[in-house]
C-alpha positions in Angstrom: 0.1 -0.2 0.0 1.6 3.5 -1.0 2.3 6.1 1.4 0.6 9.3 0.8 3.2 11.6 -1.0 2.4 15.4 0.1 3.8 16.4 -3.0 0.8 15.0 -4.9 -2.4 16.0 -3.8 -5.3 13.5 -3.0 -8.3 14.3 -5.2 -11.8 14.3 -4.0 -14.8 14.2 -6.2 -17.7 15.6 -4.4 -20.9 17.7 -4.3 -21.9 20.4 -1.7 -24.8 18.4 0.0 -22.7 15.4 0.6 -21.9 14.9 4.3 -19.4 12.3 3.7 -17.4 14.5 1.4 -17.6 17.1 4.1 -16.2 14.8 6.6 -13.3 13.6 4.2 -12.4 17.3 3.5 -12.3 18.2 7.3 -10.4 15.2 8.1 -7.6 15.8 5.2 -7.5 19.5 6.6 -7.2 18.7 10.1 -4.4 16.1 9.3 -2.7 18.9 6.9 -3.0 16.5 3.9 -3.2 18.5 0.6 -6.3 17.8 -1.5 -8.0 19.0 -4.6 -11.6 19.2 -4.4 -13.7 18.6 -7.6 -17.1 19.6 -7.4 -19.3 17.2 -9.6 -22.2 19.4 -9.4 -20.3 22.7 -10.7 -18.7 20.6 -13.4 -20.1 17.8 -15.2 -16.9 16.6 -16.6 -16.1 15.6 -13.1 -19.0 13.6 -12.6 -18.2 11.9 -16.2 -14.5 11.2 -14.5 -16.2 9.4 -11.5 -18.2 7.1 -13.8 -15.0 6.3 -15.8 -13.1 5.7 -12.6 -15.6 3.7 -10.7 -18.3 2.5 -13.1 -20.9 4.4 -10.7 -21.6 8.1 -9.7 -21.0 8.1 -6.3 -19.3 10.6 -3.8 -16.9 11.3 -2.5 -14.5 9.4 -4.8 -11.1 9.8 -3.5 -8.1 9.2 -5.6 -4.7 8.7 -3.8 -2.1 8.1 -6.3 -3.2 5.1 -8.2 -5.8 4.1 -5.5 -9.6 5.1 -6.0 -11.7 4.7 -2.9 -15.5 5.0 -3.2 -16.9 6.8 -0.1 -14.9 7.9 2.7 -16.4 6.5 6.0 -15.9 3.0 4.6 -12.5 3.5 3.7 -11.3 5.4 6.9 -9.2 2.7 8.4 -7.4 2.0 5.1 -6.9 5.9 4.3 -5.6 6.6 8.0 -2.9 3.8 7.5 -1.7 5.5 4.4 -1.4 8.7 6.7 0.7 6.9 9.2 2.9 5.5 6.0 
């Protein structure tokens, strides 16, 4: 499992009304992990990217290097292990 590279920000595909998306962004902010937020509601191209990555239209979809995580709460343990390195 790769360690999170601080020079390569995490990508979070989200929408403004998604509570799991807000939780993910707050978590990364609290752990000082850089991320880029792609708002799928604001830009339909981001929603298309999520569909290409996952075969679904589910947010948050989180991309950490080559790993794609669909949802945050259910992947929190695995993502936390990446933070620990």
